[in-house]
C-alpha positions as CSV (number, residue, x, y, z in Angstrom):
1,M,19.6,-19.0,2.9
2,N,19.8,-19.6,6.7
3,E,16.5,-20.4,8.4
4,I,15.0,-17.5,10.3
5,T,14.6,-18.4,13.9
6,G,11.7,-17.5,16.2
7,K,14.1,-15.6,18.3
8,S,15.1,-13.4,15.4
9,V,11.4,-12.7,14.5
10,L,10.7,-11.8,18.1
11,A,13.7,-9.4,18.1
12,I,12.3,-7.7,15.0
13,G,8.9,-7.5,16.8
14,Q,10.6,-5.8,19.7
15,V,11.9,-3.1,17.3
16,L,8.4,-2.6,15.9
17,N,6.8,-2.3,19.3
18,D,9.4,-0.1,20.9
19,P,7.9,3.5,21.1
20,N,11.3,4.9,21.8
21,R,12.7,3.8,18.5
22,P,12.6,6.2,15.5
23,L,9.5,5.7,13.5
24,K,11.5,4.9,10.4
25,E,13.2,2.0,12.2
26,R,9.8,0.7,13.3
27,F,8.5,0.9,9.8
28,R,11.4,-1.1,8.4
29,A,10.8,-3.7,11.2
30,L,7.2,-3.9,10.2
31,F,7.9,-4.6,6.5
32,T,10.6,-7.1,7.5
33,L,7.9,-9.0,9.5
34,K,5.6,-8.8,6.5
35,N,8.2,-10.4,4.3
36,I,9.0,-13.2,6.8
37,G,5.3,-14.1,7.5
38,G,4.0,-16.7,9.9
39,S,2.1,-16.7,13.2
40,T,4.9,-15.1,15.3
41,A,5.3,-12.2,12.9
42,I,1.5,-11.7,12.8
43,N,1.3,-11.7,16.6
44,C,4.1,-9.1,16.8
45,I,2.3,-6.9,14.3
46,N,-1.0,-7.2,16.2
47,Q,0.6,-6.2,19.5
48,C,1.3,-2.8,18.0
49,F,-2.4,-1.8,17.4
50,N,-2.5,0.1,20.7
51,D,0.2,2.5,19.5
52,P,-0.8,6.2,19.4
53,S,0.4,6.6,15.8
54,A,-2.5,6.3,13.4
55,L,0.0,6.1,10.5
56,L,1.8,3.1,12.0
57,K,-1.4,1.3,12.8
58,H,-2.6,2.0,9.2
59,E,0.5,0.3,7.9
60,L,0.1,-2.6,10.4
61,A,-3.3,-3.4,8.8
62,Y,-1.9,-2.9,5.3
63,C,0.9,-5.4,5.9
64,L,-1.5,-8.0,7.5
65,G,-3.6,-7.8,4.4
66,Q,-0.7,-8.1,2.0
67,M,0.5,-11.3,3.9
68,Q,-2.9,-12.9,3.0
69,D,-2.8,-15.2,6.0
70,S,-6.1,-16.1,7.6
71,L,-4.5,-16.1,11.0
72,A,-4.7,-12.3,10.8
73,I,-8.5,-12.2,10.3
74,P,-9.5,-12.0,14.0
75,F,-7.1,-9.2,14.6
76,L,-8.3,-7.2,11.6
77,K,-12.0,-7.8,12.5
78,S,-11.3,-6.4,16.0
79,V,-9.7,-3.3,14.5
80,L,-12.5,-2.7,12.1
81,Q,-15.1,-3.1,14.9
82,D,-13.2,-0.7,17.2
83,T,-14.7,2.7,16.7
84,S,-12.0,4.3,18.9
85,Q,-9.5,3.5,16.2
86,E,-8.9,6.3,13.7
87,P,-10.9,6.1,10.4
88,M,-7.8,5.5,8.3
89,V,-6.9,2.6,10.5
90,R,-10.4,1.0,10.3
91,H,-10.5,1.6,6.6
92,E,-7.2,-0.2,6.1
93,A,-8.4,-3.1,8.3
94,G,-11.4,-3.5,6.0
95,E,-9.3,-3.4,2.9
96,A,-6.9,-5.9,4.5
97,L,-9.8,-8.3,5.1
98,G,-10.7,-8.0,1.4
99,A,-7.0,-8.7,0.5
100,I,-7.0,-11.9,2.4
101,G,-10.1,-12.7,0.4
102,S,-11.8,-15.4,2.6
103,P,-15.6,-15.8,2.4
104,Q,-15.6,-16.1,6.2
105,V,-15.3,-12.3,6.5
106,E,-18.3,-11.5,4.3
107,D,-20.6,-11.1,7.3
108,I,-18.5,-8.5,9.1
109,L,-17.9,-6.6,5.9
110,K,-21.6,-6.5,5.3
111,E,-22.1,-5.1,8.8
112,F,-19.8,-2.2,8.2
113,C,-20.9,-1.4,4.6
114,N,-23.2,1.3,6.2
115,D,-20.7,2.6,8.7
116,P,-21.2,6.3,9.4
117,V,-17.5,6.9,8.4
118,I,-17.8,7.0,4.6
119,E,-14.2,5.8,4.0
120,V,-14.9,2.7,6.1
121,A,-18.2,2.0,4.5
122,E,-16.9,2.3,1.0
123,T,-13.8,0.2,1.8
124,C,-15.9,-2.6,3.2
125,Q,-18.1,-2.6,0.1
126,L,-15.0,-2.8,-2.1
127,A,-13.6,-5.6,0.0
128,L,-16.9,-7.5,-0.3
129,D,-17.0,-7.0,-4.1
130,R,-13.4,-8.3,-4.3
131,I,-14.3,-11.5,-2.4
132,R,-17.4,-12.0,-4.5
133,W,-15.3,-11.5,-7.6
134,L,-12.8,-14.1,-6.4
135,S,-15.6,-16.5,-5.7
136,D,-16.9,-16.3,-9.2
137,T,-15.8,-19.4,-11.0
138,G,-15.3,-17.4,-14.2
139,H,-12.4,-15.6,-12.7
140,T,-9.2,-17.5,-12.6
141,P,-6.4,-16.7,-10.1
142,E,-4.0,-16.1,-13.0
143,K,-5.9,-12.9,-13.8
144,L,-4.8,-11.5,-10.5
145,L,-1.1,-12.2,-11.3
146,Q,-0.9,-9.5,-14.0
147,N,0.4,-7.0,-11.5
148,P,3.9,-5.7,-12.1
149,Y,4.0,-4.2,-8.6
150,A,3.5,-7.4,-6.6
151,S,0.8,-5.9,-4.4
152,V,-2.6,-7.4,-3.4
153,D,-5.0,-4.7,-4.7
154,P,-8.5,-3.9,-3.6
155,A,-9.8,-4.7,-7.0
156,P,-8.4,-6.7,-10.0
157,P,-7.4,-4.6,-13.0
158,F,-9.6,-4.6,-16.1
159,L,-7.8,-6.4,-19.0
160,E,-8.7,-3.3,-21.2
161,S,-5.7,-1.4,-22.4
162,D,-7.4,1.6,-24.1
163,V,-6.6,4.6,-21.9
164,K,-9.7,6.6,-23.1
165,I,-12.0,3.7,-22.3
166,L,-10.5,3.3,-18.9
167,Q,-10.6,7.0,-18.3
168,G,-14.3,7.0,-19.1
169,I,-14.9,4.3,-16.5
170,L,-12.7,6.0,-13.9
171,M,-14.4,9.4,-14.3
172,D,-18.0,8.0,-14.4
173,E,-19.4,8.6,-10.9
174,E,-22.5,6.5,-11.8
175,K,-20.3,3.4,-12.2
176,P,-19.8,1.1,-9.2
177,L,-16.7,2.1,-7.2
178,F,-15.4,-1.4,-7.7
179,D,-15.4,-0.9,-11.5
180,R,-13.7,2.5,-11.1
181,Y,-11.0,0.9,-9.0
182,R,-10.5,-1.8,-11.6
183,A,-10.0,0.9,-14.2
184,M,-7.6,2.7,-11.9
185,F,-5.4,-0.4,-11.4
186,A,-5.5,-1.1,-15.2
187,L,-4.2,2.5,-15.8
188,R,-1.5,1.9,-13.2
189,N,-0.4,-1.2,-14.9
190,L,-0.2,0.5,-18.3
191,N,2.2,3.1,-16.7
192,T,1.8,5.8,-19.4
193,E,2.1,9.5,-18.8
194,Q,-1.5,10.0,-20.1
195,G,-2.7,7.3,-17.7
196,V,-0.9,8.9,-14.7
197,I,-2.4,12.3,-15.4
198,T,-5.9,10.7,-15.7
199,L,-5.5,9.1,-12.3
200,A,-5.5,12.3,-10.3
201,Q,-9.3,12.5,-9.7
202,G,-12.0,11.4,-7.2
203,N,-13.4,11.4,-3.7
204,A,-11.2,11.2,-0.5
205,L,-11.1,7.4,-0.5
206,F,-10.4,7.4,-4.2
207,R,-7.7,10.1,-4.0
208,H,-6.0,8.2,-1.2
209,E,-5.8,5.1,-3.4
210,V,-4.8,7.1,-6.4
211,A,-1.9,8.6,-4.5
212,F,-0.8,5.1,-3.4
213,V,-0.9,3.9,-7.0
214,L,1.1,6.9,-8.2
215,G,3.7,6.0,-5.6
216,Q,3.9,2.5,-7.1
217,V,4.3,3.9,-10.7
218,Q,7.0,6.4,-9.5
219,S,6.3,8.7,-12.4
220,K,7.6,12.3,-12.1
221,A,4.6,13.4,-14.1
222,S,2.5,12.9,-10.9
223,V,4.7,15.1,-8.7
224,P,2.7,18.3,-9.2
225,Y,-0.6,16.6,-8.3
226,L,0.9,14.9,-5.3
227,Q,2.6,18.1,-4.1
228,A,-0.6,20.1,-4.5
229,S,-2.6,17.6,-2.4
230,L,0.1,17.4,0.3
231,E,0.3,21.2,0.5
232,D,-3.5,21.6,0.8
233,P,-4.4,21.9,4.5
234,T,-8.1,21.4,3.8
235,E,-7.4,18.0,2.1
236,N,-8.3,14.8,3.9
237,E,-5.3,13.8,6.0
238,M,-5.6,10.2,4.7
239,V,-4.9,11.6,1.2
240,R,-2.1,13.9,2.4
241,H,-0.4,11.1,4.1
242,E,-0.5,8.9,1.0
243,C,0.7,11.8,-1.2
244,A,3.7,12.2,1.1
245,E,4.7,8.5,0.9
246,A,4.2,8.6,-2.9
247,L,6.6,11.5,-3.1
248,G,9.0,9.5,-1.0
249,A,8.8,6.6,-3.5
250,I,9.5,8.9,-6.5
251,A,12.4,10.4,-4.5
252,S,13.4,13.2,-6.9
253,P,15.2,16.3,-5.5
254,D,11.9,18.2,-5.8
255,C,10.1,15.6,-3.7
256,L,12.8,15.8,-1.0
257,T,12.4,19.6,-0.8
258,V,8.6,19.4,-0.4
259,L,8.7,16.6,2.2
260,Q,11.2,18.5,4.3
261,R,8.9,21.5,4.4
262,Y,6.1,19.4,6.0
263,L,8.1,17.7,8.7
264,E,6.5,20.1,11.2
265,D,2.9,20.0,9.8
266,E,0.2,20.5,12.4
267,R,-1.3,17.1,11.5
268,R,0.6,14.2,13.2
269,V,-0.1,11.7,10.4
270,V,1.2,14.2,7.8
271,R,4.4,14.9,9.9
272,E,5.1,11.2,10.4
273,S,4.3,10.4,6.7
274,C,6.9,12.9,5.6
275,E,9.4,11.4,8.1
276,I,8.8,7.9,6.6
277,A,8.9,9.3,3.0
278,L,12.3,10.9,3.6
279,D,13.6,7.6,4.8
280,M,12.2,6.1,1.5
281,C,13.9,8.8,-0.4
282,E,17.2,8.0,1.2
283,Y,16.7,4.3,0.4
284,E,15.7,5.0,-3.3
285,N,18.9,7.1,-3.7
286,T,21.4,4.7,-2.1
287,P,22.7,1.3,-3.1
288,E,20.9,-0.4,-0.2
289,F,19.8,-3.9,-1.1
290,Q,16.5,-3.8,0.6
291,Y,14.2,-1.5,2.5
292,A,13.0,-4.1,5.0
293,D,16.4,-4.7,6.5
294,T,15.8,-5.3,10.2
295,L,16.6,-9.0,10.1
296,L,20.1,-8.2,9.1
297,K,20.4,-5.7,11.9
298,V,19.1,-8.0,14.7
299,E,21.3,-10.8,13.6
300,S,24.5,-8.8,13.2
């Protein structure tokens, strides 16, 4: 494989940061930068946090977390601290700091564990719990590798495989949120229809993460739940956006029809999520080699 030049990375960054480009092209550029990694890619991603699209900024933070590079920490801290940023963006910045997993971010996460925005506060507590879990010498890194979806999750899955036991933990509102998340990711990894149906529960933060998980599983059994949440105008927009993207990942004809109906939704983040989801549908239903294809385009 040819070495990727700094010039190519900057060219991809220009696509990401160009507000005149279609949003779907900018998303593909973002995920290309995530896959490339390194300081230049991180700087290109950070430059986009002044964009008016909350959806795009949410994904910027997500990608920085998935890259697990400590160079992104100052940028993510700045986003978390910036109360002018949308709650879904600040929430994702907190989650990304937890994904990077460095003890150096514990203080700022503690600071925002009592944020007035509940999604931000709960996310920071989860991120703090994840870092503490990683710091526990009884937990080996290998236990984090049992993830068939190759994502860095907000909580490690329980090793339990009994769906009823996991369901009990998931549904118990007296349990710490971290434990309920661990049960959720364990159910995801089992990838059974019963587990998928069990997952469709919880508060706004929880439903948001459940929708993301259902998109990873890509089970058609989850389509009615995802569709109902997307169609509910009273649902938290953070949840509706994630439901749209999950439907895009499942990419069945029914999903396509639903997503097309909400391209003109009154909520910008929902409209844009449907646009991105339809691009994902197209990708899932074509022989394209990869979704993050901007490198090929800038070098062609």
